[in-house]
Phi, psi and omega in degrees: 000128179282151173236141173246145182254135175230179181300329182271000181130210184245146173230142178273154176297329178298316178297314181297316180300313180294321181293315179297315179298315180298317179293320179298315180292322178301322180274004177057046178249143170278167176299322180296318180295317179295317179302317179297319181295324183259357175079044175223178180281150179302320179299330179296318178298318177301317178296319178299315184286337176273348180081015180272343175221152174254140177292150174295162179300323179298312178290325180301318181292328180294334180294000000 
């Protein structure tokens, strides 16, 4: 499991993936709808939610 370091400490990619997925589902959005809202490909959202990629800070803030 990867860890990213921020000023406040470390977060795992697993935590970020679960949080993004949970928030998307809470807002009743499909991956395609979320991708459209933030201007990226649907597959990119899948990678974020699987923890295989981390969103850029710009995309992270858009969530």
